[in-house]
N, C-alpha and C positions, 0 to 999 in steps of 0.2 A: 504494500499500499504506500502510495507516495504522499499522502496527506492532502491532496487536492480534491475538493468536493464541489463539483459544479452546482449541485443543488444549493449549497451554502451561498454561492455567488448569485444564483437566481433569486433566492430569498431576499438577499440584500437589494437586488435590482427592484424587486416588487415593493419592498419597504420604502425605498427612496422614491420610486415613481408614484407611489400613493401617498406621499408626504410632501408638505411644503417645506422648502429649504429656507430658513431664516438666517441671513448673514447679520449677526449682531456685533461682529468685530471685523470690519473690512480691512483689507490690506492697507498698511500705512497707519492704522490706528494703534493706540497704546492699550495695554492690558489695564482693566479697571483697578486692580489692586497692586500691580507692579508697573508703574508708569515708564520705567526704563525699557520695558519689553515692548517692541513694536512688531505687529503681525506682518509677515512677509507674504502671506497667502490669506485669502478670505477664509474666515472661520465662523462657524455658526452651528446650527442644530436643526434636526427634523422636528417640526411642529407636531404636537400631540403624540410624541413618543416618550419613552422613559429610559433613563440610564441610571447607573449606580449612584451618581451624585444628586439624583432627584430632578435633574433637568432633562431636556431632550437629548437624543443620541447626537453626538458631536459629529460635524462634517467639516472637512477642509475642501474648499472649492477652488480649483485652479482655472487657468486660462484656456485649457484644451477642450476637446470634445466632452460634453457632459455625460460621461459614463463612469461607472465605478472602476477605478484603476487598481486600488489597493486598500488595505486597512492598516492602521497602527494599533497594536495591542500595547496598552500602557499599564505600568505599575507606578503608583504615586505613593511614596513612603510618608509624605507629610499628611495626606488625607487618609492614608491606609486603605486605599481602594485600587481597583483595576477597572479598566473599561476599554472599549474599542472606539476608534475614530475612523469614519469612512472618508476615503479620499475620492473625490469626484472630479474628473477632468483635469488631473494634475500632470503637468509636464515632468520630465525627469528632474529638471532643476527644482521645480516645486516640491516634488517628493523628497528630494534631498533636504530642502529647507524644513519641511515638516519633520523629517527624521531627526535633524539636528535640534529642532525646537524641543522635542521630547527626550532628548538625551544630553542636554547641555548643563544640567545640574545634577548633583549627587542624589537628589530627592525624587527624581522622575526618570524612568527608563522605559524605553519602548522598542518594539521590533516592527519592522515594515514587512508586511506580507503582500506580495504582488499577486494580482489576479492571473 
């Protein structure tokens, strides 16, 4: 078994296509609690969905074709939680920025899983 599950990706496709993407942290904006952190890729969530942090499922939306490219699986040691972030339409450069964002501190680590 190679670990690839097409049904997983189809389920994500269905979830995203049936949800409104809300970009509440556009590229170039500052994080609300950490003003020195500037978003390099649009960041938001899927409206009317649920994630571990009590908010909607997080999405990174890039400048490419609006399809699901990858996910980031995150462990946050400060919040003591884990979750996934869906990457939609991210170029290779944008995927690298998202990856670096989730691995630049000692408190958060993530793995990028490509479709």
